[in-house]
N, C-alpha and C positions, 0 to 999 in steps of 0.2 A: 854530671858527677865531676868532681875536682879531684887532682893528683893527692896522694898521701904525702905528709912530710914526715922524714926521720931527721934528728936533732941528734948530734953527737958533742956532747957537754964538752969535752976536752978541747975539741977544736971549732965549736959552733958550727961546721959543716952541716950543710944542709943539700941531703941527696934526696932528690926528687924521685919517687916510685912510680910505676904504672900500676897502681892500685887504685881500684874503685872503691874508695871507702868514706866518703865524703860523711859527715854527721846529717842524718838524714831528720827533719822534725816529724814530728807524728802528727798526724792528723784526726787522731780519736778525739771525742769526747774531751772535753776540760775537766769533767767533774771525774776524776781517777780515784778517789777515795774507796779501799776497800780491795784494792787489788794486790795489798800487799808491800806496793814500791813506792818510792818517792824520790825526792833528787835535792840538794843544795850545790850550791855554785861558788868556787873561788873566784873574788879578782883580784889578782896578785899586783902589785908593786905598777902603778899606774904612771909614775913618775915622769917619766919620756913622751908619755902620750902627752899629758898637761903640756909641757913644755913644745915640743915639737911633731907630735903625731896626734892631734887630736880627732883625727878622723877614726884611728884603732879604738879609742874609747869610747866614741858615740857607735860605734858597731857593736862594741861588747854591749853596751847600755840599751841599745836598741834592739838587738837578740832576745834579749831578756825580758824588754817591755814586748815583743810578739809573741815570744815563744812560751814566757813561764807557767803559764794556765797549763797548755796541754802538754807541754813537757812533764805536767806536776814538780815543778820547781819552789820547793815550799821558802826557802830563802836564798838572800846570794848576800855573802861576807867578804869584804873586802878587807885586804890584810896590810894595808896602811901603805905609806909613802904615796900618799894622793897626786900631791906635788914632788917637784925636783928641788925650787927654789920658792923662796918665797917672793914671789911676783904676780902684779896684779892678773896678767894673761893667762899667768897658769892658775889659778884660783878659780880664774872666770871659764877657763875650759873644761876644769874638772866641772866646775857648778852644770855648765850647760848638759854637760855629757849624764852626770846625776841625775840632772831633773826629767828625762826621758823614763827612770824608773820612777819617780814621783807619779809622774803623767799617767802612767799605765798601773798604779798601784801594787808595785813588785816589793813584796818583802826582802828588806836589806838592812844592813848597819857597817860602819866605818871604824876602821880599828887606826890611831895613830900612829903613823910611822916618823922616826927621828928627822926625815926632810922634810915632814910637817910642822916641826916645833918652832919655826921660825916666828921672833915677835914675840915671845912667850905663848905660841898655839893660837893665838888670836883670831889669824884667819882661819884656824882651821875650829874651833869654837864659834866662829862666825857663820861659817858655811855648814858644817856638818855638826853642829851642837844640839843642844836639847830644843834650840826655837827651830832647828829644821826636822827634828827626828820627832819630838812630840807630836801624836797624832798617827804617825807610821804604824803599819799593820804589826802588830805582837810589840810594839814599844813597851817597855819595863820602865826604865828610869836612868837617870844618868847622876853618876856621882858629882859631889859638889862641887869639884874644880872642872867636870864637865870632859872628861880625857879618859872616861872607862862610860860604858854603856851596857844595857842589857836587853835583851828580845826573846820573846817566846812564840814557839807555832806548833800547833799539833798535827799531826800525820799519822793514819792508820790506828786510831784510837789512843794515841799516848802523846804527852806533851812532852817538846824539848824547851831547852833554854841555853843560849847562846849569850857567850860574857863577851865582851869586846873588851878589850884592856891595853891600857897606857904603857909604851916601853918602857922596858926596866921596873916595872912595877914597884914604885916607895912603899912606903908600911902602910900610908893613909889609902893608897889604890888595893893595896892586897886586905886590908880591913874591911874598905867596903866592897870588895868581891867574896870574900866571905859571910860577908853577911848577906847578901843576896843568894850565896848559896844555902846558908841557914834558913831563908825564908822558903826555900823551894826543896825541901829535904828531900823527894823522893822521885826528881824530876834529872833525866838524863841531860847531862851538859857537856858544851862544845868549847872549847876556850879559843877564841878567836886575839892573836896579839902578832902584833908586826916582826917579832924578835925572839927566839926561841931557840930552835935545834937549827944548826948549820946544815951544810948538804954532804956532812959525810955521819950525820947521826948526833955531833957534841952536843953537848951544851957547857955552855964557856963559865969559868968559874969567877967573871968579873962581871959587871954593869958593862954597858954599851956607852950610853952617855950621861946617863946619872951618877957618874962615878961615887960620889958621897952620901947620896940619899938613895940611890937605887938599891936594887935587889938584881943579882946574876942569875942567869937563866937556870944554869942547875941549883940554886938554893929556891928560884921560884917552882922547879920540879920537883924537887927531894922534900923540900918543906911547907908544902901547898898542893901540888897538884898531886902526888902521891897519898896524899892523906885524905884527899877527898873523893873518894870511891865512885861518885857519881860522876866525876870527868873522865868521858869514856873516849873522848878526842881531843886533839889539839892541832890546831893549824896555824902555818905563818910563813911569811915572805923574807923579805931583806937581803937572803943570802943567793944572789943568782946562780938558777940550778936548782934541783928539786932531791928529795930525799924521802923515804918513807920507813918508819921502825914501828916496833911493838915493844914498848916498854913493861913491866911488871911494877903495880904500885905496892905500897905495903901490905895489902890485904892480900897480893898475889894476883889482884885482876886484871887485864891488858889494857892498856891505853895506846890508842891507834895514832900517832903522830904524822905530821906530812909536812913538808917544808914544799915552797912552790913560788917561783920567782923568775920571770921568764925577761926581764931588763935586760941581760947581757946579749940576749938574741938581737939579730938586726932591726932595725927600727922600732927601738926598744920595749921588741916582744912580739910584735907583729898581730897583736889581740887575741892571744891564747889564755885561755879561762881554763881551769878545773872543774868538771862535772862531777858528781859524788852520786851515784845512783845506793839506795838503801834497798835491799830486795829483802823483805821479812820473810817470805815463804822458803825460799834458799838456803839465808842465813847467809848473804855475801855484800858486800860493799864492792863498787864497781867504780873505777875512777877513770875518766876518761879527759885527754888534755886537746882542745877544739879553737880553733879561731873562725870566729863569726865574719871577722873581717877578709881571710882567706877561703873562707869555708873549706878548711882543710883540719884535717885530725894529726895531731902530732904521735908519730911510732916510738915504742920504746917500752922497755921494764917499768921504768921510774914514771912513765906518761901513761901508759893503758895499763891495767891490772886489777886482776879482783883478789880480795882477801874473803878468808870465812869468818865469821864472826856469830856466836849463839847469841843474839841480840837479846832474847827473853832473859837468859843465867845472867848477862852480863849487866842489862838493865834493873834486873831484880837485886844485883850486888851479890852472882852467887858465882864461884870459878865455873868455867865451861868445861864440860866433858871433853872436848875435843882440844891436843894442843894447839897454841896460834904461832910457836915458835917458827 
């Protein structure tokens, strides 16, 4: 058993606690459909791993390859900034790390971050565009510019859709995303994008990099996410640190929003990723922050927590009976 780690965002101080709380891999059978539970894993910004610490990236993807079936992980979502700079060795390191998931059949998708845009995003498209992703589990399609994609998966008798969206979501990308929603009107949706909410829960009024053609996080939420009630969750990276909040959309339904990015911590983040467990019997979302590289769990109210969700009502677009604020 390994020692737990407590991270203080303000000073990035690590206090080693004598708690035997290592994340333990289940030895149960791999076919867990019907128990009311399943998991989603978030891979936040790996940019410094691709540059200087590829062993951390490999530890993450190997853990997913080894455990996604027995842990009932239905999908792994990379939150963007795969690389730090548009350099050959960084793309090669990222390619080799992700290949571990390819070989094992892990269902995954990758959002494009601002650090992945170099050279008109040619390397991102080459390594993680439709050429690679066609035929991957759950693959639905790419936008024409290859900067957006969507995937579906099934769990506990219900279908889900994940939208991986371009940074700043310009008009053509927003229109593509809306078409995907319109083609899947009854499917609960998780939006995965590199930049949306910051670590204080704010939505910027300005686009980050696409100043003239892009849309701001505030616009994306208020004018698109809040108008599409099937979107029940958003996840993003970019901002070093973490935050969680629940906003109401225009229909008064909850939208669970999470920011997670550990690149500001030692060695590019020490391989920490986010595990989200859905428990449909208990109506809970439980988050764990775990590093396969350290085999340690991060402790803190922004890293390990449980939220109540009336899943059936929310996914049927009904106002939950129990307050969520």
